[in-house]
SETI-68485 format. One record per residue (C-alpha): z, y, x; residue in three letters. Coordinates in steps of 0.25 Angstrom, whole numbers. Layout:
N
SITE, up, north, east, residu
SITE, Z, Y, X, ALA
...
//
This chain:
536
SITE, up, north, east, residu
SITE, 1037, -47, 251, MET
SITE, 1023, -48, 255, HIS
SITE, 1010, -41, 257, SER
SITE, 998, -47, 248, ARG
SITE, 986, -44, 257, THR
SITE, 979, -51, 269, PHE
SITE, 964, -50, 272, ALA
SITE, 960, -65, 271, ARG
SITE, 947, -72, 276, ARG
SITE, 937, -82, 276, ALA
SITE, 943, -94, 266, PHE
SITE, 955, -87, 262, SER
SITE, 948, -77, 252, ALA
SITE, 940, -64, 251, VAL
SITE, 947, -54, 262, ALA
SITE, 957, -45, 255, LEU
SITE, 961, -32, 256, VAL
SITE, 965, -27, 270, SER
SITE, 979, -33, 274, ALA
SITE, 982, -18, 276, ALA
SITE, 981, -14, 262, ALA
SITE, 992, -25, 261, VAL
SITE, 1005, -22, 255, ALA
SITE, 1015, -29, 250, LEU
SITE, 1023, -35, 243, THR
SITE, 1038, -36, 241, GLY
SITE, 1048, -44, 246, CYS
SITE, 1056, -54, 237, VAL
SITE, 1050, -61, 233, PHE
SITE, 1071, -3, 153, VAL
SITE, 1070, 1, 143, PRO
SITE, 1066, 14, 139, ALA
SITE, 1066, 23, 150, LEU
SITE, 1077, 17, 159, LEU
SITE, 1081, 27, 169, ASN
SITE, 1082, 41, 169, PRO
SITE, 1085, 49, 182, PRO
SITE, 1099, 53, 175, THR
SITE, 1106, 39, 174, GLY
SITE, 1104, 25, 168, PRO
SITE, 1096, 23, 155, VAL
SITE, 1101, 16, 143, ASP
SITE, 1087, 8, 141, PRO
SITE, 1092, 8, 126, THR
SITE, 1092, 23, 125, ASP
SITE, 1078, 31, 127, PRO
SITE, 1085, 44, 129, THR
SITE, 1090, 40, 143, SER
SITE, 1078, 46, 149, THR
SITE, 1079, 58, 141, GLU
SITE, 1076, 72, 150, GLY
SITE, 1069, 63, 160, PHE
SITE, 1053, 69, 160, ASP
SITE, 1045, 58, 165, PRO
SITE, 1032, 69, 167, THR
SITE, 1039, 78, 174, GLN
SITE, 1029, 84, 184, GLY
SITE, 1018, 73, 180, VAL
SITE, 1005, 79, 178, ASP
SITE, 999, 80, 165, GLU
SITE, 987, 71, 166, ALA
SITE, 1000, 59, 169, LEU
SITE, 1010, 65, 159, VAL
SITE, 1006, 55, 147, SER
SITE, 1009, 42, 158, PHE
SITE, 1023, 48, 161, TYR
SITE, 1028, 50, 147, GLU
SITE, 1022, 37, 142, GLN
SITE, 1033, 29, 134, GLU
SITE, 1039, 15, 141, VAL
SITE, 1041, 4, 133, GLU
SITE, 1051, -6, 139, TRP
SITE, 1052, -21, 137, SER
SITE, 1060, -31, 143, SER
SITE, 1053, -41, 152, CYS
SITE, 1055, -51, 163, GLU
SITE, 1067, -52, 172, GLY
SITE, 1074, -43, 163, GLY
SITE, 1066, -30, 166, THR
SITE, 1063, -21, 157, GLN
SITE, 1048, -18, 158, CYS
SITE, 1037, -7, 154, ALA
SITE, 1021, -4, 154, VAL
SITE, 1017, 10, 157, ILE
SITE, 1003, 16, 158, GLU
SITE, 998, 23, 170, ALA
SITE, 985, 33, 174, PRO
SITE, 976, 24, 180, MET
SITE, 972, 32, 190, ASP
SITE, 985, 42, 192, TRP
SITE, 977, 52, 200, PHE
SITE, 966, 54, 189, ASN
SITE, 974, 50, 176, PRO
SITE, 966, 46, 164, ASP
SITE, 975, 43, 152, PRO
SITE, 965, 32, 146, ASP
SITE, 966, 26, 160, LYS
SITE, 978, 18, 163, THR
SITE, 985, 7, 169, VAL
SITE, 999, -1, 164, GLU
SITE, 1010, -2, 173, VAL
SITE, 1021, -11, 171, HIS
SITE, 1035, -11, 177, PHE
SITE, 1050, -16, 173, ASN
SITE, 1063, -11, 177, VAL
SITE, 1074, -22, 180, GLN
SITE, 1088, -15, 176, GLU
SITE, 1099, -12, 186, ALA
SITE, 1109, -22, 187, THR
SITE, 1119, -9, 187, GLY
SITE, 1118, 5, 182, GLU
SITE, 1104, 12, 186, ALA
SITE, 1102, 23, 194, GLN
SITE, 1088, 22, 191, GLY
SITE, 1076, 14, 193, HIS
SITE, 1070, 8, 206, LEU
SITE, 1055, 4, 206, LEU
SITE, 1050, -7, 214, TYR
SITE, 1038, -11, 221, ASN
SITE, 1037, -26, 227, PRO
SITE, 1024, -23, 234, GLY
SITE, 1010, -30, 234, GLY
SITE, 1003, -24, 230, PRO
SITE, 1002, -32, 218, GLY
SITE, 1017, -36, 217, ALA
SITE, 1021, -34, 202, SER
SITE, 1036, -26, 205, GLY
SITE, 1039, -29, 188, PHE
SITE, 1040, -44, 194, ASP
SITE, 1048, -43, 204, TYR
SITE, 1056, -32, 197, VAL
SITE, 1057, -43, 186, ALA
SITE, 1060, -55, 195, GLN
SITE, 1066, -49, 208, PHE
SITE, 1074, -37, 204, ALA
SITE, 1087, -42, 209, ASP
SITE, 1080, -45, 224, TYR
SITE, 1073, -33, 225, LEU
SITE, 1083, -24, 228, VAL
SITE, 1099, -25, 233, PRO
SITE, 1110, -28, 221, PRO
SITE, 1114, -13, 221, GLU
SITE, 1098, -9, 219, ILE
SITE, 1098, -18, 208, ARG
SITE, 1111, -13, 203, GLU
SITE, 1107, 2, 203, SER
SITE, 1092, 3, 198, TYR
SITE, 1083, -2, 189, ASN
SITE, 1073, -10, 196, LEU
SITE, 1058, -6, 194, VAL
SITE, 1048, -14, 194, GLY
SITE, 1031, -12, 193, PHE
SITE, 1017, -18, 194, ASP
SITE, 1009, -8, 200, PRO
SITE, 996, -6, 193, ARG
SITE, 987, -17, 196, GLY
SITE, 999, -28, 197, VAL
SITE, 1004, -37, 187, ALA
SITE, 1007, -30, 175, ARG
SITE, 1002, -17, 176, SER
SITE, 987, -16, 175, THR
SITE, 981, -26, 185, PRO
SITE, 972, -27, 194, ILE
SITE, 963, -41, 191, THR
SITE, 952, -48, 196, CYS
SITE, 949, -59, 190, TYR
SITE, 948, -68, 176, ASP
SITE, 950, -82, 182, ASP
SITE, 961, -81, 192, PRO
SITE, 953, -92, 200, GLU
SITE, 943, -81, 203, THR
SITE, 954, -74, 212, LEU
SITE, 959, -88, 218, TYR
SITE, 945, -91, 221, ASN
SITE, 944, -77, 228, TRP
SITE, 958, -78, 236, MET
SITE, 956, -92, 239, PHE
SITE, 946, -100, 246, SER
SITE, 944, -115, 243, THR
SITE, 938, -128, 245, HIS
SITE, 936, -139, 238, ASP
SITE, 930, -150, 248, GLY
SITE, 942, -159, 255, ASP
SITE, 940, -152, 268, GLU
SITE, 942, -137, 269, ALA
SITE, 930, -129, 277, PRO
SITE, 929, -124, 291, GLU
SITE, 927, -110, 293, TYR
SITE, 922, -102, 304, ASP
SITE, 930, -89, 303, ASP
SITE, 925, -82, 315, THR
SITE, 919, -70, 309, ASP
SITE, 927, -67, 298, TRP
SITE, 925, -51, 299, LEU
SITE, 910, -51, 301, SER
SITE, 901, -44, 292, ASP
SITE, 897, -55, 286, GLU
SITE, 911, -59, 281, ALA
SITE, 917, -46, 279, LEU
SITE, 905, -44, 268, ASP
SITE, 908, -57, 263, GLN
SITE, 923, -52, 261, SER
SITE, 919, -40, 255, ARG
SITE, 910, -46, 246, GLU
SITE, 921, -55, 241, GLY
SITE, 931, -43, 240, ALA
SITE, 920, -36, 231, LYS
SITE, 920, -47, 221, GLU
SITE, 934, -47, 220, PHE
SITE, 935, -30, 219, ALA
SITE, 924, -31, 208, GLU
SITE, 932, -42, 200, ALA
SITE, 945, -34, 201, CYS
SITE, 939, -21, 196, GLU
SITE, 931, -29, 186, GLU
SITE, 944, -35, 181, HIS
SITE, 953, -23, 182, THR
SITE, 943, -13, 177, GLY
SITE, 946, 3, 181, GLU
SITE, 960, 1, 185, ALA
SITE, 956, -7, 197, ILE
SITE, 954, 7, 206, GLY
SITE, 968, 12, 202, TYR
SITE, 977, 2, 207, PHE
SITE, 980, 8, 219, GLY
SITE, 995, 12, 225, THR
SITE, 994, 28, 223, GLU
SITE, 992, 23, 207, GLN
SITE, 1003, 14, 207, ALA
SITE, 1014, 23, 213, ALA
SITE, 1008, 35, 203, SER
SITE, 1013, 23, 193, ASP
SITE, 1026, 23, 199, MET
SITE, 1028, 37, 195, ASP
SITE, 1026, 33, 181, LEU
SITE, 1036, 22, 181, ILE
SITE, 1046, 33, 188, ARG
SITE, 1044, 42, 176, ALA
SITE, 1044, 32, 164, LEU
SITE, 1057, 26, 171, LEU
SITE, 1063, 41, 171, GLY
SITE, 1066, 43, 185, GLU
SITE, 1063, 56, 191, GLU
SITE, 1061, 48, 204, GLN
SITE, 1057, 35, 208, LEU
SITE, 1066, 25, 216, ASP
SITE, 1058, 15, 221, TYR
SITE, 1057, 3, 230, TYR
SITE, 1045, -2, 235, GLY
SITE, 1042, -15, 246, VAL
SITE, 1028, -17, 254, SER
SITE, 1016, -11, 245, TYR
SITE, 1029, -6, 239, GLY
SITE, 1030, 4, 247, THR
SITE, 1016, 9, 246, LEU
SITE, 1018, 11, 233, LEU
SITE, 1031, 20, 236, GLY
SITE, 1025, 28, 247, ALA
SITE, 1014, 33, 238, THR
SITE, 1022, 36, 226, TYR
SITE, 1031, 44, 235, ALA
SITE, 1018, 51, 240, GLY
SITE, 1013, 53, 226, LEU
SITE, 1027, 57, 219, PHE
SITE, 1036, 62, 231, PRO
SITE, 1046, 69, 222, GLU
SITE, 1046, 57, 214, ASN
SITE, 1051, 47, 225, VAL
SITE, 1067, 44, 224, GLY
SITE, 1073, 32, 232, ARG
SITE, 1061, 25, 236, PHE
SITE, 1063, 13, 246, VAL
SITE, 1048, 7, 253, LEU
SITE, 1052, -7, 259, ASP
SITE, 1041, -14, 267, ALA
SITE, 1032, -1, 268, ALA
SITE, 1017, 2, 268, VAL
SITE, 1012, 14, 275, SER
SITE, 1003, 22, 264, PRO
SITE, 994, 28, 277, GLU
SITE, 991, 12, 281, SER
SITE, 976, 10, 281, THR
SITE, 970, -4, 277, ASP
SITE, 969, -8, 293, ALA
SITE, 982, -1, 296, ASP
SITE, 990, -10, 286, GLY
SITE, 982, -22, 289, THR
SITE, 985, -22, 304, LEU
SITE, 999, -19, 301, PHE
SITE, 1001, -31, 293, GLN
SITE, 993, -39, 301, ALA
SITE, 1004, -35, 312, LYS
SITE, 1016, -37, 303, GLY
SITE, 1011, -51, 300, PHE
SITE, 1008, -55, 315, GLU
SITE, 1023, -50, 318, LEU
SITE, 1029, -57, 305, ALA
SITE, 1021, -71, 308, LEU
SITE, 1025, -70, 324, GLY
SITE, 1040, -68, 318, ASN
SITE, 1040, -79, 310, PHE
SITE, 1034, -89, 322, LEU
SITE, 1044, -85, 332, GLU
SITE, 1055, -88, 322, ASP
SITE, 1046, -102, 317, CYS
SITE, 1044, -107, 331, ILE
SITE, 1060, -103, 336, ALA
SITE, 1063, -113, 326, GLY
SITE, 1062, -129, 323, SER
SITE, 1053, -130, 310, ASP
SITE, 1041, -122, 315, CYS
SITE, 1028, -127, 313, PRO
SITE, 1022, -118, 324, ILE
SITE, 1023, -123, 338, ASP
SITE, 1025, -113, 348, ALA
SITE, 1033, -106, 358, SER
SITE, 1032, -93, 355, SER
SITE, 1029, -81, 345, ARG
SITE, 1015, -80, 350, GLN
SITE, 1012, -95, 352, GLY
SITE, 1015, -96, 338, ALA
SITE, 1006, -85, 334, LEU
SITE, 995, -93, 341, ASP
SITE, 998, -106, 333, GLU
SITE, 997, -97, 321, MET
SITE, 984, -90, 324, THR
SITE, 978, -105, 327, GLU
SITE, 982, -109, 312, LEU
SITE, 975, -98, 307, PHE
SITE, 962, -102, 315, ASP
SITE, 962, -116, 311, GLU
SITE, 964, -112, 296, LEU
SITE, 955, -100, 297, GLU
SITE, 944, -112, 303, LYS
SITE, 949, -123, 293, LYS
SITE, 958, -120, 282, PRO
SITE, 968, -130, 275, LEU
SITE, 965, -135, 260, LYS
SITE, 975, -130, 252, GLY
SITE, 978, -129, 237, SER
SITE, 969, -128, 226, ASN
SITE, 958, -131, 238, ASP
SITE, 961, -118, 245, ARG
SITE, 960, -117, 260, LEU
SITE, 970, -112, 268, LEU
SITE, 963, -103, 279, GLY
SITE, 970, -94, 287, GLY
SITE, 971, -82, 279, SER
SITE, 979, -90, 268, ASN
SITE, 987, -96, 278, PHE
SITE, 991, -82, 283, PHE
SITE, 993, -78, 270, THR
SITE, 1003, -90, 268, SER
SITE, 1010, -85, 281, ILE
SITE, 1010, -70, 277, ALA
SITE, 1018, -73, 265, ALA
SITE, 1028, -79, 272, ASN
SITE, 1030, -68, 283, LEU
SITE, 1036, -58, 273, TYR
SITE, 1051, -63, 275, ALA
SITE, 1058, -72, 286, GLU
SITE, 1062, -81, 275, PHE
SITE, 1050, -85, 272, GLN
SITE, 1047, -91, 285, TRP
SITE, 1051, -105, 283, PRO
SITE, 1039, -104, 272, VAL
SITE, 1030, -100, 283, LEU
SITE, 1035, -111, 292, ARG
SITE, 1030, -121, 281, GLU
SITE, 1017, -116, 278, ILE
SITE, 1014, -116, 293, ILE
SITE, 1018, -130, 295, GLY
SITE, 1010, -135, 284, ASP
SITE, 997, -127, 286, VAL
SITE, 997, -133, 300, MET
SITE, 1000, -147, 293, ASP
SITE, 985, -145, 286, GLY
SITE, 995, -140, 272, ASP
SITE, 991, -128, 264, ALA
SITE, 1000, -131, 254, THR
SITE, 1011, -120, 258, SER
SITE, 1003, -110, 264, ALA
SITE, 994, -109, 250, PHE
SITE, 1009, -110, 242, THR
SITE, 1011, -97, 251, ALA
SITE, 997, -91, 248, VAL
SITE, 999, -94, 233, ASP
SITE, 1013, -88, 232, GLU
SITE, 1008, -74, 240, TYR
SITE, 996, -73, 231, TYR
SITE, 1003, -77, 218, GLY
SITE, 993, -88, 216, VAL
SITE, 997, -100, 207, ASN
SITE, 996, -115, 208, PRO
SITE, 983, -114, 198, ASP
SITE, 978, -103, 205, GLY
SITE, 980, -92, 195, THR
SITE, 990, -79, 200, PHE
SITE, 1003, -75, 198, VAL
SITE, 998, -61, 197, ASP
SITE, 988, -50, 201, ASN
SITE, 995, -47, 213, SER
SITE, 984, -53, 223, PHE
SITE, 974, -42, 216, GLU
SITE, 983, -32, 214, ALA
SITE, 984, -31, 229, LEU
SITE, 971, -32, 231, VAL
SITE, 968, -19, 221, GLY
SITE, 980, -12, 225, ILE
SITE, 977, -12, 240, ASN
SITE, 961, -9, 238, CYS
SITE, 964, 4, 231, LEU
SITE, 976, 7, 242, ASP
SITE, 968, 4, 256, TYR
SITE, 954, 9, 260, ALA
SITE, 945, -4, 266, PRO
SITE, 939, -5, 278, GLU
SITE, 923, -7, 276, ASN
SITE, 918, -6, 291, ASP
SITE, 917, -20, 296, TYR
SITE, 917, -16, 309, ASP
SITE, 932, -8, 307, VAL
SITE, 938, -22, 299, ILE
SITE, 933, -30, 311, ARG
SITE, 940, -20, 322, ASP
SITE, 953, -19, 311, ASN
SITE, 953, -35, 312, ALA
SITE, 952, -33, 328, GLU
SITE, 964, -25, 327, ILE
SITE, 973, -33, 318, VAL
SITE, 970, -46, 324, GLN
SITE, 974, -40, 338, GLU
SITE, 987, -35, 331, GLU
SITE, 989, -49, 323, ALA
SITE, 982, -59, 330, PRO
SITE, 988, -70, 322, THR
SITE, 986, -65, 308, VAL
SITE, 978, -53, 310, GLY
SITE, 964, -60, 305, ARG
SITE, 970, -60, 290, TYR
SITE, 972, -46, 290, PHE
SITE, 957, -43, 293, SER
SITE, 944, -42, 285, GLY
SITE, 937, -34, 274, LEU
SITE, 945, -27, 263, SER
SITE, 943, -32, 250, SER
SITE, 945, -17, 245, CYS
SITE, 930, -12, 249, LEU
SITE, 925, -13, 236, ASP
SITE, 937, -12, 227, TRP
SITE, 935, 1, 217, PRO
SITE, 945, 12, 223, ASN
SITE, 947, 6, 235, ALA
SITE, 955, 12, 245, GLY
SITE, 959, 24, 236, SER
SITE, 975, 26, 240, ARG
SITE, 977, 37, 249, ASP
SITE, 983, 33, 262, GLN
SITE, 988, 44, 268, SER
SITE, 1002, 46, 272, LYS
SITE, 1012, 47, 262, ILE
SITE, 1024, 57, 265, GLU
SITE, 1031, 59, 250, ALA
SITE, 1036, 73, 255, PRO
SITE, 1048, 76, 246, GLY
SITE, 1051, 62, 243, ALA
SITE, 1066, 56, 243, ASN
SITE, 1069, 48, 255, PRO
SITE, 1060, 35, 256, ILE
SITE, 1066, 23, 264, ILE
SITE, 1054, 14, 270, VAL
SITE, 1059, 1, 275, ILE
SITE, 1052, -6, 285, GLY
SITE, 1053, -21, 293, GLY
SITE, 1049, -22, 308, ILE
SITE, 1043, -36, 304, ASN
SITE, 1037, -32, 290, ASP
SITE, 1024, -42, 291, PRO
SITE, 1018, -36, 278, ALA
SITE, 1021, -21, 281, THR
SITE, 1022, -19, 294, PRO
SITE, 1034, -9, 298, TYR
SITE, 1024, 1, 304, GLU
SITE, 1020, 4, 289, GLN
SITE, 1036, 8, 286, SER
SITE, 1036, 15, 298, VAL
SITE, 1024, 23, 294, SER
SITE, 1029, 25, 279, LEU
SITE, 1042, 31, 282, ALA
SITE, 1035, 40, 292, ASP
SITE, 1025, 46, 281, GLN
SITE, 1036, 47, 271, LEU
SITE, 1043, 62, 271, GLU
SITE, 1056, 55, 268, SER
SITE, 1054, 40, 274, GLY
SITE, 1067, 33, 280, VAL
SITE, 1062, 21, 287, LEU
SITE, 1071, 8, 287, ILE
SITE, 1066, -1, 299, THR
SITE, 1071, -15, 297, VAL
SITE, 1069, -27, 308, SER
SITE, 1067, -38, 300, ALA
SITE, 1057, -48, 294, GLU
SITE, 1050, -48, 282, GLY
SITE, 1043, -37, 272, HIS
SITE, 1053, -28, 264, GLY
SITE, 1068, -26, 269, GLN
SITE, 1076, -20, 259, TYR
SITE, 1084, -28, 250, GLY
SITE, 1084, -40, 261, GLN
SITE, 1100, -39, 265, GLY
SITE, 1098, -31, 277, ASN
SITE, 1108, -20, 276, ALA
SITE, 1102, -9, 285, CYS
SITE, 1091, -8, 275, VAL
SITE, 1097, -12, 262, ASP
SITE, 1110, -2, 263, GLY
SITE, 1101, 11, 265, PRO
SITE, 1091, 8, 256, VAL
SITE, 1100, 3, 243, SER
SITE, 1108, 15, 247, ASN
SITE, 1096, 24, 245, TYR
SITE, 1092, 18, 232, LEU
SITE, 1107, 19, 228, LEU
SITE, 1109, 33, 232, THR
SITE, 1098, 41, 237, GLY
SITE, 1103, 42, 251, ASP
SITE, 1092, 38, 260, ALA
SITE, 1094, 36, 275, PRO
SITE, 1093, 48, 284, THR
SITE, 1084, 41, 293, ALA
SITE, 1076, 29, 298, ASP
SITE, 1084, 17, 299, ILE
SITE, 1081, 7, 310, ASP
SITE, 1083, -7, 315, ASN
SITE, 1089, -13, 301, CYS
//
């Protein structure tokens, strides 16, 4: 699981959406209306949903969407898949302005008790792909046996009406990465990266990117936010024949789930929100949360590293190791390493390669190798991690549109700060709390000139009357720090918090019986823990 957003500076790319707008991908990595609320559906029998009215309680302007026919086909991974139409704007619907939403169903390995909708995070990750490729690893075996697992590409992502920002992938590649065609990488004076002049330059590049995205995506560019996507989830629920939605969301998927609960509390079934994002966190709040989370995770890694025999960092204490990393970042800021395709590995891309391997403890050996290679002047393994993180192919093309979707969805969810003095003040706070990595979470948002930027309601979500909602928070989660899980569970009227003392981003299904037991029991029986669970 990993977050996809870091503020980047100088030679590694135009500054992105501030890290708060971050949220966060997941970890691992059907035939006619399938299942009415009364029991399993015979895929060959169109009468198996007889008696269920998908339009019950639906506003008249939306009835045509809820009563549309779903055509199923066989798709990759042995799934059944479908394409449905949703209003471009759920809150001002126009039947002539729609978007496509693609979803798929991996049938239960046993007798299905219903559907479990899954989202792995991002924003920008394809739930469709996760379910097609990793269904057996996303949930414990007893859940796979008892649920049809449903994946979807949220609007803006992959197969669903996508956010598109270029005709030629080289355009995006050059925007993301600085290159140099000389024999030696240039040196930089990076002492004034938050000056008015530098921030103006960042905004100019970000505006150019936003204009390209609007040109290639069209009017829909302003309607890919989380409140719109959560409304799509209710349409999927109804067209699957479910009176209530059972849902498992990870990372950004928790923001989708919480938003759904706020919009449709009466339709909430059994909800599990793992590695939570707090809906009321501002851009600055989230940035600070995540900077502190990665500072903590890096320190935990380094402490473990120097206690072993193969650590490239030569230090006798945690703080000493962090100080060495700070020096390495400083060196790369001033003189980046030349890497593949004439790219320059400055401090920001180096941080991305590190952050990408802090999401789980099993990734730490890779991190040791990356740091050692960079200290030896070799950027190869670091850029391999960067390419995997951003979905960059060896030829400079992209696996999918996840980067564009991440920026576009975050821009609609978080109001950007435009006061340069406030930006500098926030950067100072972040640097104090995260002295090693804080510099990579500060800068100008890419969203100042995005259409409909910051349109999501960032108030608390209480979801009164909803069924119990389990929220899982990891003490050492770098990407969605524990404080956000506490905040979400406190906001939700029916929230129940499970606290896990472990490394990593996302805790359900990782073999911890203290987590898996009560969560799986709730999904299977509807019996939720009656109180918060601590110290798992």
